[in-house]
N, C-alpha and C positions, 0 to 999 in steps of 0.2 A: 845334437840336432841343429841344423843351420837355422839362422834367423828367418830365411825365406820359407823353409819347410814349416817352421813353427807358425809363421803368419798364415800359411795356407791351411794348416790344421785348425787354427782359430777361426778362419773363415768358414770352414766346413761345420764347425760346432755352433755357429751363429744360428739361433732359432729362426725358422720360417715365421714371417710376421703376417698377420691379417689386420688390416686397418679398417676399422668401422668409423664411418664419417658421414655427416650430413650438415651442410651449411644451413644455418637458420634453426638448428636444433635448440631447444630451450636452454637457457643459461644453466650451467652445472649438470646438464643431463648426463654427459659422459663421465664426469667426476663422480656423480651419484652411482652410476653403474659400476665404476671401478671400485668404489668403496664397498658395494655390495658383494662383488666378486671376491675381493680380498677377505671380507668378513666370513663368507661361506667357506673360503679356502682354508681358513684356520682349522677346520675339522679334519683336513687330510692327514695331518700328523697324528691323529687319534684313530685313524681308520675310516674317516668320513668320506663323503662323496668327492670325487675328483672335480675340480673346477678349472676352467680355462685360465691360464696365467695372464695377468695384466703386465704388459711391458712398459706402458707409459700412457699418459693423458696429456693432450695439448689442444686447447681451444675446442674446435669442433671435430676432434679425432681421438679415437681410443685405439691404442696399439695392443694387440693380443697375440699370444703364441698360437699359430695356426694348428687346428685339429685336423689330422689326416683321417678323413671320414671312412668308416667301415660299417659293417652290418651288425645288428644286435643278435644275440643268441640267448637261449633260456638261461644258461649258467651265468652269463654276464649280467643278465637282468636280475637274477637272484642275488648276485654279489652287490649290484647297485642298490637293491632294496635294503640290504644290511647296512651299507655305507650311508645311505640317505637317513636312516634312523639315527645313526651316530651323529651326523651333522645336525639334525633336529635337536638331539639331546644336548648339543652345545649350549642351547638356550639363548635367551635375550633378556635385556634389562626390564622390559615391560611389554605388555600387549600393544601392538601397533607401532612400536618404536623402530627407528631406522638402525642401520649398522652402527657399531660402536664408533664414536667420533664424528658421525655425520649429523649435522644440525639442521639441514634444510628439509624440504619436502621430498617425496619420492616421485616416481613416474611408473605408469602402467600403460602398456600398449605398444604398437609397432613403431619402428624407428621413424617412419614418415609422419606419425601423428601421436606422439606420446601424450598421455593425459596425466595431470597431477594426481598424486596419491598421498593422502593424509598420513603423516608419521607422528601424530600426537600420542604420547604415552597414555595408556588407559589402564584402569585398575582391574578389569575383568574381561574375559572373552566376550561376554554379551555386550558390554559397553563398547568395546573395540569394534566388534562386528557390526553393531547397529550404527554407532555415531562416526566411526572412522572409515567404514566401508559402504554399508548399504545406503545410508542417507545421502552421502555425497554422490554416489553413483546414480541413485534414483533421481537426484536433482537434475542430472544431465538428460534424463529421458522422461520427465514428468508429463510432457505433452503427449506421450504415447498411451496414457492411461486415463480412464474416466475417474470421476470422484469416487465411485464405488470401488473401483479396482485399487485406487491408492489407499483406501481404507484397509485392504488386505495387507499391504505393506506396513501400514500403521500398527496393525495388530501384531505382526511379526516383530516389529521394532520394540513394541511394548513387552513381548515375551522375552526378547533378548535382554533388554535393560533390566527386567525383573529377575534375571538370572536363571530362567527356565532351562537354558542349555549349558550353564556353567557346570564344570566338574572340578576335580582336583588337578586337572591338567595345567601345567605351567606353560608360559609362552615358549615356543620353539624357535629355532633359528631357521626360517623358511626361505626358500627361493622366491616364492610369491607369484611366479608366472610360469609354472612348470608344465606347460602343455608339451606335446611330443616334439615340436619344432625347436624347443629350447633344451632338449636332451640329445646330445650328439653321442656317437659311438665311434671309438677307434680301436686299434688292436689291443689296447689295455682295458677296454670296457667303456662305461658311460662317462661323459664329461658334461657338466652343467655350463650353460652359457646364458646370456641375456636375462639376468634376474631382475625382480622387483623386490629385493631382499628386505625383510623386516622381521620383527618379533610377532609371530602369528600362531595359528593352530596347525599342528603337524598334518592334520587331515586336509588342509588347503592344498598342499602339494600333492598329496595322494589323490584327491578329487580331481585336480586339474590334469593329472596324467590320464584320467578317464575321459576327459571332455571330448577329445578328438581321436582317442584310441591309441595310446602308447603301445609300442611293441612289447609283447610278453608281460603285460601288466600283472597277470596272475602270479607270475614268477617274482616280479618286483615286490608285490605285496607279501608273498610267502617269505621272501628273504627279510623284508622289513619286520615281520612279526616274530622272527627268531631273535630280534634285538629288542623290539618294543611292540608288544601286542596292541591291536586297536579293535577290540571287540565291539560290534555294533556299527562299524564304519559304514557298511552298506546302507544302513538306515539313515545315517547322517550325511552321506556323501553330497547330496544335492544342496543342503544348507551351505556347505563349504564351497559350492560352485556359484552361489548367487551373485557375489560381487563380480566375478569374471563374466558371467552372462549379462549382467546389467551393463558392464563396461563394453562388452561386444555390441550391445544394443546401441550404446552411444556412438561407438566407432563405425559400425557397419550396418546398423538398422536390421532389415530383414525380419526373420522370425524370432530374434533373440528377446525382444520385449515380451512376446507371448510366452516364451520358455521361462523367462524370469518370473512372470506372474504365476505360472503353474507351480514353480518351486515355492514361491511365497505362500500360495494357498495350501501347500502340503504341510508347512510348518507353522502357519499363523494360528491354528487352533480354532 
């Protein structure tokens, strides 16, 4: 083969690149996202969920392999559910911890206004969910609630820290912001993008898929439970949505504060 033809073939094989960028983004924002993508992507070799490939990080830009978007179908959703369970089962070093090798804080929210996310390692689910998620998020929207309403959140935090919602479940390797917009589909199935990756509860990701209605969620859950059953998920779903709803209240206002209060009332006892 001639050198010219070889060069041309190499050019054809070069991946299409998507550059995610925003000047003024928080320091380390894109490096944190890249670390999360690479951490989640470790599961692929074990049958885990497909994750967009990181091609490089430089300053205020993250280079990714472009995903050729397609439509979801029930079989692809079922297969994604199985793969997501495998990724979750890869585990994490502790509740609330960031990706392996990442020492900074995390981020949650849209590219134009990401908010800091606590990545302090915690000893139990209840401690992590109360101190690492609910209380920091609540602090951003305290002005939305009366003293009596804040007492509802206090009761829920007490239940969480007392271990009322703890089980034998170990921390999972979660995407952390898995609403339907961060789940793309191509000809090969589902592809995860834009994570807030950390060691969390597997039901966080499952709950977030229901927040705005992921395509074929019932099939995703059916596939998931062939690998890792989650009995009682429907009863716990909103508890695992509370952080995201509070953060949406901080970012977007609207009715999210009221929605968060209703969730807290449901589990505060």
